[in-house]
C-alpha positions as CSV (number, residue, x, y, z in Angstrom):
1,M,1.7,-2.8,2.2
2,P,0.4,0.2,0.3
3,P,1.0,0.5,-3.8
4,H,4.6,1.4,-4.5
5,S,6.4,2.7,-7.6
6,S,10.1,2.6,-7.8
7,R,10.5,5.2,-10.4
8,P,12.7,8.4,-10.1
9,R,11.5,11.8,-11.0
10,S,12.2,15.4,-12.3
11,S,12.8,19.4,-16.6
12,S,13.4,20.6,-20.8
13,L,11.5,20.5,-24.3
14,L,7.8,20.4,-23.1
15,G,8.0,23.8,-21.7
16,S,8.9,25.3,-18.3
17,V,6.2,26.0,-15.5
18,T,4.3,28.8,-16.5
19,G,2.9,31.2,-14.0
20,A,-0.4,31.6,-16.1
21,A,-1.3,28.1,-15.9
22,A,-3.5,26.9,-13.0
23,I,-6.8,24.8,-13.3
24,A,-9.4,24.0,-10.6
25,T,-10.2,20.0,-10.9
26,L,-12.2,18.0,-8.6
27,V,-12.4,14.3,-8.9
28,V,-14.7,11.8,-6.7
29,G,-14.6,8.1,-6.7
30,M,-15.8,6.0,-3.9
31,T,-15.2,2.5,-2.4
32,L,-16.8,1.3,0.6
33,G,-16.4,-1.5,3.1
34,V,-13.2,-3.4,1.6
35,G,-12.2,-6.5,3.5
36,C,-9.9,-9.4,3.0
37,E,-12.0,-11.6,1.0
38,G,-12.2,-10.5,-2.9
39,A,-8.7,-9.3,-3.2
40,G,-9.5,-6.1,-1.1
41,G,-11.5,-3.7,-3.7
42,T,-10.6,-2.4,-7.1
43,H,-7.5,-2.0,-8.6
44,V,-6.2,-0.5,-12.0
45,R,-3.2,-2.2,-13.4
46,A,-3.4,-1.3,-17.1
47,V,-1.4,1.4,-18.8
48,G,-2.7,2.7,-21.9
49,D,-6.3,1.1,-21.8
50,E,-8.5,2.1,-24.3
51,A,-11.6,1.8,-21.7
52,A,-12.9,5.1,-20.7
53,I,-13.5,5.6,-17.0
54,P,-17.0,4.5,-16.0
55,S,-19.4,6.7,-14.7
56,A,-20.3,7.3,-11.0
57,S,-22.5,4.5,-10.6
58,A,-19.8,1.5,-12.5
59,S,-17.1,0.1,-10.9
60,L,-13.7,1.1,-11.9
61,A,-12.0,-2.2,-13.8
62,V,-9.9,-1.3,-16.6
63,P,-9.0,-4.2,-18.8
64,T,-5.4,-4.8,-20.0
65,T,-5.5,-4.3,-23.4
66,P,-3.0,-3.1,-26.1
67,H,-2.6,0.4,-26.5
68,A,-4.4,1.4,-30.0
69,E,-2.5,4.6,-30.2
70,L,0.8,3.1,-30.0
71,T,1.7,2.8,-33.5
72,H,5.1,4.9,-33.4
73,A,7.0,6.8,-30.9
74,S,6.6,9.9,-32.8
75,T,2.6,9.8,-32.3
76,L,2.8,8.6,-28.6
77,P,0.6,11.0,-26.8
78,F,1.7,9.8,-23.3
79,A,3.4,6.9,-21.3
80,F,4.6,6.6,-17.9
81,V,8.3,6.2,-17.0
82,D,9.4,4.0,-14.2
83,G,12.9,3.3,-12.6
84,A,12.1,-0.7,-12.6
85,G,15.7,-2.5,-11.6
86,G,17.6,0.8,-11.3
87,E,17.0,1.7,-14.9
88,L,15.0,4.2,-16.7
89,V,12.0,2.6,-19.0
90,V,9.2,3.8,-20.5
91,L,5.9,1.8,-19.8
92,L,4.4,1.2,-23.3
93,G,1.6,-1.3,-22.3
94,Q,0.7,-3.9,-19.9
95,D,-0.1,-6.6,-22.1
96,G,3.0,-8.6,-22.3
97,S,2.9,-11.9,-23.7
98,D,4.9,-15.3,-22.8
99,V,4.8,-15.7,-26.5
100,W,6.9,-12.7,-27.0
101,A,9.3,-13.4,-24.5
102,S,13.1,-14.8,-25.1
103,G,14.7,-16.6,-22.1
104,E,13.9,-16.9,-18.3
105,P,12.7,-14.1,-15.9
106,R,15.7,-12.4,-14.0
107,L,15.2,-10.8,-10.8
108,V,16.4,-7.2,-11.1
109,E,15.0,-5.7,-8.0
110,E,13.9,-6.7,-4.9
111,G,12.6,-4.8,-1.8
112,A,9.4,-2.8,-1.4
113,I,8.5,-4.3,-4.7
114,F,10.0,-6.9,-6.8
115,V,10.8,-6.7,-10.4
116,A,11.5,-9.6,-12.9
117,R,12.7,-8.9,-16.5
118,R,12.7,-11.0,-19.7
119,D,14.2,-10.3,-23.1
120,I,12.0,-9.9,-26.1
121,D,11.8,-11.9,-29.3
122,M,11.6,-9.2,-31.9
123,T,10.3,-11.5,-34.6
124,K,7.2,-12.1,-32.4
125,L,6.5,-8.8,-31.1
126,P,3.5,-6.7,-32.6
127,A,4.4,-3.9,-35.1
128,Q,3.0,-1.4,-32.7
129,Y,5.9,-2.1,-30.4
130,A,8.8,-3.1,-32.5
131,G,8.3,0.3,-34.2
132,F,9.6,2.3,-31.2
133,V,13.0,1.3,-31.2
134,G,15.2,4.2,-32.4
135,S,12.3,6.9,-32.1
136,K,12.8,10.0,-30.3
137,M,10.8,11.2,-27.3
138,I,10.6,13.7,-24.8
139,L,10.7,12.8,-21.2
140,G,9.0,15.0,-18.8
141,G,8.5,15.3,-14.7
142,P,6.1,17.3,-12.7
143,S,8.1,20.5,-13.4
144,G,8.2,20.2,-17.0
145,D,10.7,18.5,-19.7
146,V,13.5,16.8,-18.5
147,C,15.4,15.4,-21.5
148,E,15.1,14.1,-25.1
149,A,15.9,10.6,-25.6
150,T,15.7,7.8,-28.4
151,G,14.3,4.3,-28.0
152,D,17.3,2.0,-27.3
153,S,15.9,-1.5,-26.9
154,L,12.7,-3.4,-25.5
155,S,12.0,-5.9,-22.9
156,M,9.4,-7.1,-20.6
157,I,8.9,-6.5,-16.9
158,V,6.5,-7.7,-14.1
159,R,6.5,-5.4,-11.1
160,A,4.9,-7.2,-8.0
161,D,4.4,-6.5,-4.1
162,P,4.0,-10.0,-2.8
163,R,2.3,-11.1,0.6
164,Y,4.2,-10.9,3.5
165,E,4.2,-14.5,4.2
166,T,5.9,-15.1,0.6
167,R,8.3,-12.8,1.4
168,Q,9.2,-14.6,4.6
169,D,9.2,-17.9,2.8
170,W,11.8,-16.6,0.0
171,E,13.7,-15.6,2.7
172,G,13.7,-18.8,4.6
173,T,11.2,-18.8,7.3
174,V,7.4,-20.2,7.6
175,E,5.9,-19.9,10.8
176,G,8.9,-19.9,12.8
177,A,10.7,-22.8,11.0
178,T,13.8,-21.9,8.9
179,H,14.9,-23.6,5.3
180,A,17.3,-22.4,2.9
181,P,16.6,-19.2,1.1
182,T,14.7,-19.4,-2.3
183,P,17.1,-19.1,-5.2
184,K,16.6,-15.8,-7.0
185,A,15.8,-17.9,-10.2
186,E,13.0,-19.2,-8.6
187,I,11.9,-16.0,-7.2
188,A,11.9,-14.3,-10.7
189,Q,9.6,-17.2,-11.8
190,E,7.0,-16.6,-9.2
191,V,7.4,-12.9,-9.5
192,W,6.9,-13.3,-13.0
193,G,3.5,-15.0,-12.6
194,M,2.0,-12.6,-10.2
195,E,1.1,-9.9,-12.6
196,T,0.6,-9.1,-16.4
197,A,3.9,-8.1,-18.0
198,Y,4.8,-4.6,-19.2
199,V,6.4,-4.0,-22.4
200,V,8.9,-1.4,-21.9
201,M,11.2,0.7,-23.5
202,H,14.9,1.3,-22.5
203,V,15.8,4.8,-23.5
204,K,19.3,6.4,-24.2
205,P,19.3,10.0,-23.2
206,L,20.3,12.9,-26.2
207,T,20.1,15.9,-23.8
208,G,20.5,15.5,-20.1
209,S,20.3,12.6,-17.8
210,C,16.5,12.1,-17.8
211,A,16.8,11.9,-14.1
212,G,13.3,12.5,-12.6
213,A,11.4,11.6,-15.6
214,T,7.8,10.4,-14.8
215,W,6.1,10.7,-18.2
216,A,6.9,10.6,-21.8
217,H,5.4,11.5,-25.5
218,G,6.8,11.2,-28.7
219,A,9.0,14.1,-29.9
220,S,6.6,15.4,-32.6
221,A,3.8,15.5,-30.4
222,S,2.1,18.9,-29.6
223,S,3.6,21.3,-27.1
224,R,2.5,21.3,-23.7
225,S,3.3,23.5,-20.7
226,I,3.2,22.4,-17.1
227,A,1.2,23.7,-14.4
228,P,2.2,22.7,-11.0
229,A,-0.8,21.9,-8.2
230,I,-1.4,24.8,-5.9
231,T,-3.7,24.7,-2.8
232,A,-7.1,26.0,-3.5
233,D,-7.8,29.2,-1.7
234,P,-10.3,29.2,1.2
235,V,-13.4,30.6,-0.7
236,L,-12.6,28.2,-3.7
237,T,-12.3,25.4,-1.1
238,S,-15.6,26.2,0.4
239,D,-17.4,26.7,-2.8
240,A,-16.1,23.2,-4.1
241,L,-16.6,21.1,-1.2
242,A,-20.1,22.6,-0.9
243,Y,-20.8,21.3,-4.3
244,V,-19.2,18.0,-4.1
245,H,-21.5,17.4,-0.8
246,K,-24.5,17.5,-2.7
247,L,-23.2,15.1,-5.7
248,P,-25.2,11.5,-5.5
249,S,-21.8,10.0,-4.8
250,F,-21.1,11.9,-1.6
251,V,-24.7,11.3,-0.5
252,A,-24.5,7.7,-1.0
253,A,-21.3,7.6,1.1
254,E,-22.8,10.0,3.7
255,K,-25.8,7.6,4.2
256,E,-23.2,4.7,4.5
257,Y,-21.5,6.6,7.2
258,R,-24.7,7.1,9.3
259,T,-25.3,3.6,9.5
260,T,-21.8,1.9,9.9
261,G,-19.5,1.9,12.6
262,E,-19.6,3.3,16.1
263,L,-21.4,6.5,16.8
264,P,-21.1,9.4,17.4
265,R,-20.5,10.6,14.0
266,A,-18.8,13.7,12.6
267,K,-20.9,16.3,10.8
268,S,-19.9,14.6,7.6
269,W,-17.8,11.7,6.8
270,D,-15.1,13.7,5.2
271,L,-14.7,15.7,8.4
272,A,-14.2,12.3,10.6
273,S,-10.8,12.1,12.4
274,Y,-9.5,9.3,9.9
275,S,-10.5,11.3,7.1
276,T,-8.3,13.5,4.6
277,S,-9.0,15.7,1.9
278,T,-6.9,17.7,-0.9
279,I,-8.2,20.5,-2.9
280,S,-5.9,21.7,-5.5
281,A,-6.6,24.5,-8.3
282,F,-5.3,25.5,-11.5
283,T,-6.0,28.0,-14.5
284,T,-5.1,26.9,-17.8
285,S,-3.2,29.1,-20.4
286,V,-6.5,30.2,-22.0
287,G,-8.0,31.0,-18.7
288,V,-10.1,28.0,-17.8
289,R,-10.3,27.0,-14.3
290,Y,-10.6,23.8,-12.6
291,V,-10.6,22.4,-9.2
292,W,-9.3,19.0,-7.9
293,V,-10.9,17.5,-4.8
294,S,-9.8,14.0,-3.3
295,M,-11.3,12.9,-0.3
296,Q,-10.1,9.5,1.6
297,S,-11.8,7.9,4.8
298,G,-11.1,4.7,6.4
299,E,-11.9,3.1,9.9
300,G,-10.4,-0.2,9.0
301,C,-11.8,-3.3,8.3
302,G,-15.3,-4.0,9.1
303,G,-16.1,-0.1,9.3
304,F,-16.5,2.6,7.1
305,N,-14.2,3.2,4.1
306,A,-14.7,5.5,1.4
307,G,-12.7,7.6,-1.4
308,I,-13.9,10.3,-3.7
309,G,-12.7,11.7,-6.9
310,V,-14.5,14.5,-9.2
311,L,-13.4,16.7,-11.8
312,L,-14.9,20.3,-12.0
313,R,-14.8,23.3,-14.1
314,Q,-15.8,26.7,-12.8
315,D,-18.7,27.8,-14.7
316,S,-20.7,30.9,-13.4
317,A,-23.6,30.0,-15.7
318,S,-24.1,26.5,-13.9
319,P,-25.9,25.9,-10.6
320,G,-23.5,26.0,-7.9
321,G,-20.7,27.8,-10.0
322,F,-19.2,24.5,-11.0
323,R,-19.6,22.0,-13.9
324,V,-18.7,18.1,-13.5
325,V,-16.5,17.3,-16.0
326,H,-15.9,13.9,-15.0
327,E,-17.0,11.9,-11.6
328,Q,-16.4,8.3,-10.8
329,E,-16.3,5.7,-8.0
330,G,-13.1,3.9,-7.4
331,G,-10.8,5.5,-5.1
332,V,-9.2,7.8,-7.2
333,T,-8.0,10.0,-4.1
334,H,-4.3,10.7,-4.9
335,P,-3.5,14.4,-4.4
336,I,-2.6,15.8,-8.0
337,T,1.0,17.1,-8.6
338,A,0.7,18.7,-11.7
339,L,-1.3,19.5,-15.0
340,L,-0.4,19.3,-18.7
341,D,-2.0,22.3,-20.2
342,E,-2.8,21.7,-23.8
343,G,-4.6,25.4,-24.4
344,A,-7.9,24.9,-25.3
345,G,-7.9,21.1,-25.1
346,M,-9.0,19.1,-22.2
347,P,-6.0,19.0,-19.8
348,T,-4.3,15.9,-18.5
349,L,-4.0,15.6,-14.7
350,L,-1.0,14.1,-13.5
351,F,-0.7,12.4,-9.9
352,D,2.0,10.2,-8.4
353,Q,1.9,6.9,-10.3
354,A,-1.2,7.9,-12.1
355,A,-2.9,10.2,-14.7
356,L,-6.4,11.3,-15.8
357,R,-6.5,11.7,-19.4
358,A,-8.6,13.1,-21.9
359,E,-9.9,10.9,-24.5
360,N,-12.8,11.3,-27.3
361,E,-14.3,14.1,-24.8
362,T,-14.3,12.1,-21.8
363,Y,-11.6,11.1,-19.1
364,R,-9.9,7.8,-18.2
365,F,-7.8,7.0,-15.5
366,D,-4.3,5.2,-16.0
367,S,-2.1,4.1,-13.1
368,I,1.1,2.2,-12.5
369,E,0.6,1.3,-9.0
370,V,1.6,-2.0,-7.7
371,Y,-1.1,-4.2,-6.3
372,S,-0.2,-5.2,-2.6
373,H,-1.4,-9.1,-2.2
374,D,-1.4,-8.6,1.4
375,C,-4.6,-8.6,3.1
376,P,-5.7,-5.3,4.5
377,C,-7.2,-6.5,7.7
């Protein structure tokens, strides 16, 4: 089963869509030959990790550490918003400890994903989380601000995508034999043990309904405008692809493509019948142009599989007309949905269930995708 998120989506205080905003970004990350053993490749679970995105030669493995920036909601630079269990919550960090919990897990969502929730003992919760209650924040979506809200309360949730066989067992079937369905309380306990818990903040809208929100920041954070992703024009697309085709990560994948699987082969691996590419362009409010290129290719188990992502900035003084802002291996292949334009600063790139965020003059990738425990083969 593919990664899935249950969050709702949609605009107010961060600024409306600005026609002048448009960048060209290009991110390339590569994953080759993923099979059943070893849990099926790299998975980014942590939100708000302090680890920077590794270089193109490193694997993408971000630890689930507390978010050092979370000192108070008014200074929160960015957090994801999710509709877990049918209730809008801000995901503050995926480092929840059972020591902080109060009471047993409760199953609040079952379907494409399962969500279990536990109350929090506020006397045991670290100060960087407890200080959020009562603070104001802005919630936004791909089109801009959605609402202003206040932190109402905190809890912890686990979001999981159990194996097919586990789901069948819970429903009362194992290899054709039937038994009594598993009680909800037991399912909640099992779900709770499948992933590390998120500390989440329940919100109370102050303006609007907050429906459609996918991210949030502190009410006093610097203003940002939203630039929706647009498809790169043919000339920009051709130039960007030509540049990416010369990058070492693409060349390495091409070599693997030529020596793996059945012949004949396409002109290049990104042109194979089972490959897809997305190229999006933007220009910031201060005139800086970026391009986003994502490539995904997969023959299935035992065959050639690759994903590429690279962030490019157009620069006429650089060879090929671009400069690599960030490059990584790791399957960052989602199409971009929008850009948080911060003027002269490095922009934040928004994806479905993920974001590429600038930090200390580099980029890191944060995701709230739910890892599938099913074997892909």
